C-alpha positions as CSV (number, residue, x, y, z in Angstrom):
1,M,7.6,2.3,21.3
2,T,10.3,-0.2,22.1
3,S,11.9,-2.3,19.3
4,P,9.9,-5.4,18.3
5,T,10.9,-8.7,19.9
6,E,10.9,-11.9,18.0
7,F,7.7,-13.9,18.4
8,A,8.6,-16.6,15.9
9,P,11.4,-16.7,13.2
10,G,10.9,-13.7,11.0
11,L,7.9,-12.5,13.0
12,A,8.2,-9.8,15.6
13,V,5.7,-8.2,17.9
14,Q,5.6,-5.3,20.4
15,G,2.9,-3.6,22.5
16,F,0.7,-6.6,23.0
17,T,0.7,-10.3,23.9
18,P,-0.4,-12.6,21.1
19,P,-2.7,-14.0,20.1
20,L,-5.4,-11.4,19.4
21,N,-8.8,-12.4,18.1
22,L,-9.4,-11.7,14.4
23,K,-13.1,-11.3,15.1
24,D,-12.4,-8.2,17.2
25,F,-11.4,-6.3,14.1
26,K,-13.8,-5.0,11.5
27,L,-11.5,-3.5,8.8
28,I,-8.1,-4.3,7.3
29,A,-6.3,-1.6,5.3
30,F,-3.5,-2.5,2.9
31,D,-0.8,-0.4,1.2
32,M,-0.4,-1.8,-2.3
33,D,3.1,-1.5,-3.8
34,S,5.6,-3.9,-2.1
35,T,2.9,-4.8,0.5
36,L,-0.1,-6.4,-1.2
37,I,1.8,-6.8,-4.5
38,N,5.4,-7.6,-5.3
39,I,6.5,-4.5,-7.2
40,E,6.6,-0.7,-7.0
41,C,4.5,0.1,-10.1
42,V,5.9,3.5,-10.7
43,D,9.4,2.0,-11.0
44,E,8.3,-0.7,-13.4
45,I,6.5,1.9,-15.6
46,A,9.7,3.9,-15.6
47,D,11.5,0.9,-16.9
48,A,9.6,1.3,-20.2
49,A,11.1,4.8,-20.5
50,G,14.6,3.6,-19.6
51,L,14.5,5.6,-16.4
52,K,14.0,2.8,-13.8
53,A,17.2,3.4,-11.9
54,E,16.5,7.2,-11.5
55,V,12.9,6.7,-10.5
56,A,13.6,3.7,-8.2
57,A,16.2,5.7,-6.3
58,I,13.6,8.4,-5.5
59,T,11.1,5.8,-4.5
60,E,13.5,4.0,-2.2
61,A,14.5,7.3,-0.5
62,T,10.9,8.2,-0.1
63,M,9.8,4.9,1.4
64,R,12.8,5.0,3.8
65,G,11.6,8.4,5.0
66,E,14.6,10.3,3.7
67,I,12.4,12.4,1.4
68,A,9.6,13.8,3.6
69,D,7.5,15.4,0.9
70,F,5.7,12.4,-0.7
71,K,3.6,14.5,-3.0
72,E,6.5,16.3,-4.6
73,S,8.5,13.1,-4.8
74,L,5.6,11.4,-6.7
75,R,5.1,14.4,-9.0
76,Q,8.8,14.3,-9.8
77,R,8.6,10.6,-10.6
78,V,5.4,10.9,-12.7
79,R,6.9,13.8,-14.7
80,L,9.6,11.4,-15.8
81,L,6.9,9.0,-17.2
82,R,5.8,11.4,-19.8
83,G,5.4,9.6,-23.2
84,V,5.1,6.1,-21.6
85,T,2.1,4.3,-23.2
86,V,-0.9,2.5,-21.7
87,A,0.4,-0.5,-23.6
88,H,3.6,-0.4,-21.4
89,M,1.4,-0.3,-18.3
90,E,-0.6,-3.2,-19.5
91,Q,2.7,-5.1,-20.0
92,V,3.7,-4.3,-16.4
93,L,0.3,-5.6,-15.2
94,A,0.5,-8.8,-17.3
95,E,4.2,-9.7,-16.9
96,R,5.4,-8.2,-13.6
97,L,2.7,-7.5,-11.1
98,Q,1.9,-10.4,-8.8
99,L,0.2,-10.6,-5.5
100,N,2.6,-11.2,-2.6
101,P,2.6,-14.6,-1.0
102,G,-0.3,-15.1,1.4
103,A,-2.3,-12.1,0.1
104,E,-5.3,-14.1,-1.0
105,A,-5.3,-16.3,2.1
106,L,-5.2,-13.3,4.5
107,V,-7.9,-11.4,2.6
108,Q,-10.1,-14.5,2.6
109,A,-9.6,-15.1,6.3
110,C,-10.5,-11.5,7.1
111,K,-13.6,-11.6,4.9
112,A,-14.7,-14.9,6.4
113,V,-15.1,-13.2,9.8
114,G,-17.0,-10.3,8.3
115,M,-14.2,-7.8,8.0
116,K,-14.1,-5.1,5.3
117,V,-11.0,-4.6,3.2
118,L,-9.5,-1.2,2.2
119,L,-6.7,-0.7,-0.4
120,V,-5.1,2.7,0.0
121,S,-2.1,3.5,-2.2
122,G,0.2,6.1,-3.3
123,G,0.2,4.2,-6.6
124,F,-2.3,4.4,-9.4
125,T,-5.9,3.4,-10.2
126,Y,-4.8,1.5,-13.3
127,F,-3.3,-1.1,-10.9
128,T,-5.4,-0.7,-7.8
129,D,-8.6,-1.3,-9.7
130,R,-7.3,-4.7,-11.0
131,V,-6.1,-5.8,-7.6
132,R,-9.4,-4.7,-6.1
133,D,-11.3,-6.8,-8.6
134,R,-9.1,-9.8,-8.1
135,L,-9.3,-9.9,-4.3
136,G,-12.9,-8.5,-3.9
137,I,-11.7,-5.5,-2.0
138,D,-14.4,-3.2,-0.6
139,F,-12.8,0.3,-0.7
140,T,-9.9,1.8,-2.6
141,R,-8.1,5.2,-2.8
142,S,-5.2,5.9,-5.1
143,N,-3.9,8.3,-7.8
144,V,-5.0,8.8,-11.4
145,L,-2.4,9.1,-14.2
146,E,-3.4,11.6,-16.9
147,I,-3.4,10.2,-20.4
148,E,-3.0,12.2,-23.6
149,S,-5.9,12.6,-26.0
150,G,-5.5,13.7,-29.6
151,P,-2.3,12.9,-31.6
152,N,-0.5,11.3,-28.6
153,C,-3.6,9.4,-27.5
154,G,-2.6,6.6,-25.1
155,Q,0.5,8.2,-23.7
156,L,1.1,9.5,-20.2
157,T,1.3,13.3,-19.9
158,G,3.6,13.2,-16.9
159,R,0.8,14.6,-14.6
160,M,-1.9,13.2,-12.3
161,V,-5.6,14.1,-12.3
162,D,-7.1,15.8,-9.3
163,Q,-10.0,13.9,-7.7
164,P,-13.0,15.0,-5.6
165,W,-11.1,14.1,-2.4
166,G,-7.9,15.9,-3.3
167,D,-4.8,15.8,-5.5
168,I,-2.5,13.0,-4.3
169,C,-2.9,10.0,-2.0
170,D,0.0,10.5,0.4
171,G,0.5,9.5,4.0
172,A,-1.9,12.1,5.3
173,E,-4.6,11.0,2.8
174,K,-4.1,7.3,3.7
175,R,-4.7,8.3,7.4
176,K,-7.8,10.3,6.4
177,M,-9.2,7.5,4.3
178,L,-8.7,5.0,7.1
179,L,-10.5,7.2,9.5
180,E,-13.3,8.0,7.0
181,T,-13.8,4.3,6.3
182,C,-14.0,3.5,10.0
183,A,-16.6,6.3,10.4
184,L,-18.6,5.0,7.4
185,L,-18.6,1.5,9.0
186,G,-19.5,2.9,12.4
187,I,-16.4,1.4,14.0
188,S,-13.5,2.7,16.1
189,P,-10.0,2.9,14.5
190,Q,-9.0,0.5,17.2
191,Q,-11.0,-2.1,15.4
192,A,-8.9,-1.6,12.2
193,I,-5.6,-3.3,11.1
194,A,-3.3,-1.3,8.9
195,M,-0.5,-3.0,6.9
196,G,2.4,-1.2,5.0
197,D,6.1,-1.1,4.2
198,G,7.0,2.5,3.7
199,A,7.2,5.8,5.6
200,N,4.0,7.1,4.0
201,D,2.1,4.2,5.6
202,L,3.0,5.3,9.2
203,P,0.2,7.9,9.5
204,M,-2.5,5.3,8.9
205,M,-0.7,2.6,10.9
206,G,-0.5,5.0,13.8
207,E,-4.3,5.3,13.9
208,A,-5.1,1.6,13.7
209,G,-5.6,-0.8,16.6
210,L,-3.1,-3.1,15.1
211,S,-0.2,-1.9,12.8
212,V,1.7,-4.4,10.7
213,A,5.0,-3.9,8.8
214,Y,5.5,-6.3,5.9
215,H,9.1,-6.7,4.7
216,A,9.3,-3.0,5.6
217,K,11.8,-0.2,5.8
218,P,13.7,-0.1,9.2
219,K,11.7,3.0,10.4
220,V,8.4,1.2,9.8
221,R,9.5,-2.1,11.4
222,E,10.5,-0.2,14.5
223,Q,7.1,1.5,14.9
224,A,4.8,-1.4,14.0
225,M,3.1,-3.7,16.5
226,V,3.8,-6.6,14.2
227,A,6.7,-6.9,11.8
228,I,6.6,-9.7,9.2
229,N,10.2,-10.0,8.1
230,E,10.1,-13.4,6.5
231,G,7.3,-15.3,4.7
232,G,4.0,-14.1,3.4
233,L,1.2,-11.7,4.4
234,D,-0.8,-14.5,5.9
235,R,1.8,-14.9,8.7
236,L,-0.3,-12.2,10.4
237,L,-2.7,-15.1,11.2
238,E,-0.1,-16.5,13.5
239,V,-0.8,-13.7,16.0
240,L,-4.6,-13.5,15.2
241,R,-6.6,-16.6,16.2
């Protein structure tokens, strides 16, 4: 795919001629951290343990595609969170986590034409559940942090909990969940939009009829059909009538 060309200031497109019709799509899938919300949750949780710089460096390298094994990267970061409390996570939720500009407007516009909304994240259910409830999202998939019981009740163990679908929501799992949701809805992946910012979003973006990079890493911007480099998520509506 060729490099995106500027459609409007801070908004680039490739592989199609805008505008497309929003009603032609039936599903929109969002990454969460640094896409639908303003932070990388794992980095902010690590801040409570005094390890933000170390964890954030791993996150950045992973999102840029410099660390290919997302699962091991996430396990490594989560191990460093051992002993962080649920109270610390609540503080991140209350004081740091915000929806990115345009998130509510875009979700509302999609739902208004009958689209379903999927949130698929390499982050954690503690946060995805709150974002789901706030925006009225239809489907989610993300990871579960294990919490100590007994004497250390309320502290993270440094591990994640396996789920019925698998162990960790990585790029392959995001792709799988997108395809499973399309099958559940009886639609083609070409009727889906996928939005993300990091290398682990590329597998699902590659399956969708419209792929959107939001303030993304260079590798993701280059491969996406739409790259929003300035402004909010709702700038997607400039190329969807």
